[in-house]
N, C-alpha and C positions, 0 to 999 in steps of 0.2 A: 273380084280377085285383087284388083288394083288396090282397093281399100284395105284388104287384109295385109298385102305386102307393105303397104304404107304404114300400117299399124306396127307390123313386125320391125320395120326399119326404125320407126320412131322409138319403139320400145328398146331396141338395141342401142340406139343413140343415147337414150336416157340412162340405160344401165352403164354404157361405156363412160358417158359423161360423169355419172355418179361415181363410178369406180375411179375415174381419173381424179375427181375431186377428193375422193376418200384417200387415194394414194398421196395426193398433194398435202392433204391435211395431216396424214400420218407422217410424211416427211418433215412437215413443219413442227408438229407437236413432239415427235420423237428425236428431233435434232439435239444431239449431245445429251440425250437422256436414254434411260433404259426403256425399251419399247413397251407400249401399252399391252397388257395381257400377260406379261412375263412375271412368273412367280418363282421365288426360291423358297422351297418348303412351304410354310404357311405365310410367308412374307410377300405381299403384293407390292412389287417395286415399279410397276409400269408407270411411265410418265415422270419418274423422278430422276434428278441429276445424280451424278456419281456420289457427291458428298452426302446428300440426303439419303440415298440408297444405303450407303455404308452405315449411317446412323440408325436407320430403320432395322437393318439386318443385325447390327450389334445388339440393339435393344431386344429384338425377338430371341436372339441366341442367349442373351443373359437371362431373360425370363425363363427360357427353356432349361437352362443350367441350374437355376435356383430350385428346381423341383427334382424329386427323386424318380428314378426308374427302379422298379422292384425286380430283383432276380430271385427266382423260385426254384427250390429243389425239395421235393417231398414236404416235410414239415418245416423246412428252413426257408427263411426269406431274408433278403439283404437289400434294404433301400440304399441306393448309391447315386451320386451325382456324376455326370459325364466327365467334368474336369478331373475328378479324383481317379478316373480310369485312364487319364492321359489324353482325352479328346480335346483338340484345340481347333477352333474355326480359323480358316485362312480367309479373312474378310476381303482383303483387296483382290486376291485371286478369284474369289467367288463373284464379286461384282464385275471384275474384268470379263469373266466368262459370260455373264448375262448381258453385258453391254455389247460384246463382240457379235452376238447372235444377229443383230440387225444393223451392224455398222461394219460391213465388209466393203472391199474395193469394188466389187461387181454390183452395180446399181440394180440390175434385174434380180439378183439373188437377195439383195436388201429388201426390195419391194415384196418378194415372195415371203421372206422371213417375217416381215412386219405384218403381213396379212395373216400368216399362220399364228403369230403371237396374239394378234387381236382376237382370234377365235379360240384362244386358250389351248393351242396345240403344243405349247412349250411349258413344261414344268421342270425348272432347272434345280438340280440337287446342289446343296452346299459343298464346297471343297474344304476338307479338314485333314488334319494329320493326327496320328496316334503316337504318343510317346510309349514305345514298346516296353521300356524298362519300368516306367510308372505303372503301366497296365499289368505287367507281370507281378510287380511288388504288391499292388493293391489286391489283385485276385488271389494271390497266395495268402494274404492276410485275411481276406473274406472267407475263403473256403478251407481254412486250416483244420476245421473240425470234421470235414467230410472227405478231404483228399488224403491219399497216402501215395505220394509220388514214388515212381520207380527209383531204385538205388543202383547206380552204375557200379560195376566191379571196380575196385580200387586197390591200393596197396597201403599197408601201414607197417612201420618199423617194429620188429619184434626184438626186444632187448635180449631175451634169453637165447634166441637163435642167431642174433647178430645179423639179421637179414630182413628183407621186406616180405611180409605175408599177404596173401590175397584176402580182401574183404569181398565176399561173394555178391553178385548182382541179384536183385529181386524185382519182380514185377509189382506194379502198383495200380492205383486208380486215380484219375484226375477229371476235373470238369473239362468238357470239350470246348477249349478256348476258341478254336476256329469258328465253330457254330455260334458261340457267344458273340464274337466280333461281327459276324455276318448279321445277326439279329440287331445288334446295337447300331450297325450301319444303316439298317432299314429304318430304325427309329429316328436316327439323325436326319436321314434324307427327307423326312416329313415333319420333323420336330414332334415326334410322337412319344408319349410317356407310357406306352403299352408295356405291361409286365412281360418278362422273358422267362420261359421255362428252360432250365438247364439240364444237360445230359452228362452222366458220368461214363467215362470210357476207360478201357484198359490202357495203362501207361507202361510201355515196354522200355527197358533200359537201353541206352544207346551203346553202352560198352558192356560186354559179357565177359565171363571169367577168362576164356582163352585169348581175349584181346588185351590182356595185361602183360603178356610175356616180354614184349620189346621194352615196355616201360620198366619192368622189373630188372631186366638186364642192364639197361642204361643207368638206372638209379644205383645199382650195385657198383657199376664202374665208377660213377661219380664219387661214391663213398670210398672206394678202394684207393683213389688218388689223393685223398685228404692226408695231411692238412695242406690247404692252399695258403699262399702268402700274399697279402695285400702290401704293395710296396709304394712308398713315396720317398724317392731319393734314398737316404740311408736309414729310413725308419720302416719298421715292419709290423704288421698286425696279422695274427693267425686266424684263419677260418678253420676251426677244428670240426671233428665229427659231429658233436652235439649241435653246433651251429648249423651245419649242413642239413642234418635231419630236420631241424626246425624250419629251414628254408624250403626244402623240397616239398612240392605239392603235385598232385596228379589230377589232370582234367582231360575230358574227351577232346580229341583232335582228329581231323580228317586223315585217313590213311593216304600215303603218297599215291597220286594218280587214281584216286577213288573217292567216292562220296561216303564210303563206309567209315564209321568212327572207331578208333581204337584209343586206348589210354595213353596219354602223353605225359612227359615229365617237364615240369616247369619249376622256376624258383619264385617264391612269393616276394614280389617287389616291395610290398609294404614292410615286410620284415627286414629286407636288405636295407631299406631306407632308414629304419629304426636303428639298425646296427651302425650305419654310416653316421647317423646323427650323434651317436655316443662317441665315436672316435673323432668326429669333427671338432670337438672341444679341444683336442690335442693338435689339430691341423690348422684350423682357421685362426690364424694370427697374423698381425701386420709385420712387416720387415722390421728388424732391430738394428739400429746403428751401433757400431762398435764404440766402446769407451775404454781407455786404459790410462791410468795414472800410477806412476811408480815412485817409490821412496826407497833409496838404497837398493837392496836386492829383493824387494817385495812389491807386489802390486797392491796398492791401497784401494783402487777401483778398477774392476775388470768386468766388462760386458762384451762378449764376442759378437761379431756381426752375424746375423741370421736372416735368411730370406723369409718372406712372408708367403702364406699359402691360403687359398680359398677353394675348398673342395667343390667340384662340379658334380652334384649329387646324381642327377639324372643320367649324365654321361658315364659316371662310374658304375651305376646300376646296370646300364647297358653293357659296359665292359665286363662286369662280373658275370652277367647272364651269358654273354657270348663265349667267354673263356671256359666257364664251367660246363655249360650244356653242350659245347662243341667237342668236349672230351679231348682238348688239346694236351699234348704230352707235357708242355710247360705248365708248372703249377704256380708260377709267379704271375700275379695280376696287378697291373699298374693302376694306381689311383689317379684319376683325372682331376687336376687342380690348376687354378691360375696361380702363377708365381710372381711375386714382386721382390725386387732387389733392394738391399739397404743403400742409403746414400753415402754412408761412411763405412769403409771396410776396416778390418783390424790392422792391416798393414799401413793404413793411412794415419794411425794414431801413435806410431812409435817408429824409432830408428834402430830397434834392437833385433829386427828380423822376425818378430812375433807376428805372424800373419795368417797361419792356417792351422787346423787341427792335424797333428802328425801321429797321434796315438791315443787310444782309449782303453782303459781297464775297467772291467765291471765284475762285481761279485754280489751274491745274494745272501742276506743274513736273516731270512725268514725263520721264525722260531726262536730268535734270540730273546733273552730276558730284557727287562727295562734297563737294568744297569749296563748290560753289554751294549745295547743300542746307544745309550748315553755316551759311553766311552768311545764307540765308533764315531759318532758325530763330533765329539770333542777333538779326537785325534785328526779326523779329516779336515776339520776347520782350521787346525793349526798349520796344516800343510797347504791350505788353499791360498793361492796368490804368490807362492814363492817363485823366484826366478833363478834358473840355473844357467850360469855362464857357459860359453863354449869351452870344452875340455875340462870343465869343473866336475869333480866327483861329488855326487849327492850321497849323503849319509842320513839314513832314517833316524838313527839315534842322536845325531847332532841336533835335529829339529825337535824331536820328541825324546827328551832325556829323562827328566823327572816326571813321574806319573802318579804322584800322590794326591791327596785331597786338596792341597794348596793349588794344584794345577787344574782342579775341577774334575778329577777322575773318581770313580766309585769302585767298590770291590766287586770282582767277578772272577770266574774260574780261569786259571792259566795252567799250562803244563810246565811243571818244574821238577827236574830230576826224574824220579820214578813215580810221580803221583800228580794228580790234578787238584789244585788248591785255590782258595780264594785269595786274591791279591788286588791291589789297586791297579787299574789300567787293563784288566782282563778284556779281551776283545780287540786290542790294538792290532793283532795279527790280521784281522779283516782289512785294516787300513794298509798294512805293509803288503799283504797279498795283492790288493787291488792296484796299488801304485806300481808294484812289480810287473803286473800284467800290462799296464800302460807303457812301462819302459820297454818291455819285450815288443809290444806292437809298434812302438816308435823306432825300433831298430837300434836301441842304445846298448852300449857294452856293459854287461853285468859283471861287476868285480867281486861281489860278495852276496851269496844267497844260501840260505839253509832251509830245507823243508821241515815240516812239523815232525814230532816224534812218532805220531800215529795219524791215520787218516781222520780228518775232521769234515763232517758233512757240509759245513758252511763254505768250504773251499772247493766244491766240485767245479770242474772235473779234477779228480785227484791227480797230483803231480804238478799243478800249476799254482803253487802257494809259496809263501816266504814268511818264515817266523822271525820274530825279533824279541830280544830281551836285553835291555840296556843294563850294563855297558858291554856285555860279552857278545851277544848275537846281534848282528847288524844286517841291514840291506843296503847295498851300495851299487851305484851305477854311474857311468860317465856320460856326460853330454858330448857325444861325438858328432854332433851336427855343426854346421858352420856358424850358427847364430844362437842367441839365447832361447831358452825354453821356459814358458810360463806354465805353472801347474794349477789346474782348477779342479776342485773337488765339490761334489754335491750328492745329496741323497734324494732318491725318488722312490717312495713306497718303502720296500725292503731291499732296494738295490743301492749299492754304493758305486759311484762313478769317479774316475780320475781321468781328466782330459789333459793332454800335453799339447800346447800351442807353440809353434816355432816356424822354421823354414823347411819347405819341401825341397830337398836337394836331389830329388829324382830316385832315391833309393826305394827298392821294393822289398818288403819284409814278408817272408813265408814262415808260418809257424806250423810245424808238423807234430801232431800229438796234442796232449799227452797220451802215450800208449802204455797199457798195463803189460809189464814183462813177466810178472809172477804175482799170483794172489793165492793166499791160503785161507782155510776155513776160520782161523782165529782172527781174521781181519787184517793181517799183515799183508803188505804188497810192495812191489817194486815197479816204478814207472820211469818213463823218459819222454822228454819232448825236445825238439830242436828248433832253434831260431836261425834262419838263413837270411842273409842280406845280399841283395843283388844291386849292382849299379851298371846301368846300360847293358843289362842282360848277363853280366858276369858276376859270379859268386865272389864277394869280397870279404865275407865274414860268416863263420858258422860256430854256434855255441850249443852244446848239449847239456841238458839239465836232468840229472838223475836224482831220483828220490827213493829212499829205502825206509819204508814205514814199518814200525813194529805193531804188534797187536795192541788194540786199545785196552785189553784186559790187564796189561802190564802197568797201566797208569790209573789206578783206582782213584775215585774222588774222595778226598780226605774229609771226614766228617768233623763238624765243629765241636769243640769241647763244650760240654754243658756246664 
């Protein structure tokens, strides 16, 4: 018996000693290395340090990715590589995971894990991530011949009904992507190239017909509020109905306090960005320093100071989105832009009191003939740069007296007596009308003004015009401001502008009208508008301007003699 016990004890001592030696050896050989016996997929990394393990794993992964996994459905097959489906190995995280198995703070656990690893009890799976967008795009491309995705209910604008109509939802069939991902993950876990059989499943729409009602109501409200105005200081850009219809898009969104999806209303940010890019060419400009040089009573060089702007596109898109989709009562949307100021202001260039814009007149001559446009530009250029002294009376005919070919004018239609005839200088009434409007807006005293004989479309709104015909019919007004006024004219597109620069003496000008008092079927009409001037809240001047237009039929166009 004693011999048997002695043998058992010796045997246990040998086993224990052997185990201790084994543990000591494992501790030594596994020090700062991945433990012997640990595999990641098919890559045996046991006994390797971190750097070498990463290189081995990368090489195995690259070899695996260079080969195709075949996806099968009935007679279709698609060879595809994992990277094309958005699979990407997280090498460092995978190595860290394998390393930590046998390198923990508790030495007892470490010993146990190293022994388990040695006997092949750890098969570590690689850590990877999937680019869901890439996976979706690639599978849509691969399966386009067999898939018919469900169509969500949506809305489309119906021009005839002038409202949004429902596009009905339909069921479809698609490849079961969840199962496909699971099978691909199984392949990745062992670096297997096994073919994968696909399954086609019913694809139900996430938005059905009756889940479009709120979106329809909101979209109609958005359209009912148009046009919206984009504002940057004194400049305006209109967002009209056509632009809004182009911007509005419908996508599924979660219902409030629910996982159920309904149709939502959004604005297409790419299209808004495209719109802002177009108008940014008018906005994105550096600040302009003022320049003014005068000779006698005329400016020979005049550049008003202007601030510079740089539109903040993303912030403006956000502002447009917020204001339109929130259905705010205010239809004015502010453009977000960085502003830079000029170094030299207009007031710093002169001692005449010419420092700010005090009035602007605008008219539109779209549809004019080439000769008429030429005469408008010639007349406007003649008045550009003139300086009107305080208390001086401006006379249109003084500056534009002769209008023959010697002065550069062409023949165009004019109203004369009881007919419309060709004469040199036709179209100059566009110039007189526009400078008259500037004088009204500047609060100047009008001493002579006469309306046209009949309503002319170029001078809309009717009743805000001034005809001239030298030497009998003139336009006159007095500079009743405390300082000089500089007149600037320019043409932009089919619009004529007159700007008056002078001193802001605090006056406030209110123009009421023009209002149509009477209008007949033959085109004749009577109108009135009022210019009111306030100083410190008190009315100091009021002028009423009546116009009595006859029928255009009474002024036939005279035909040229053959």
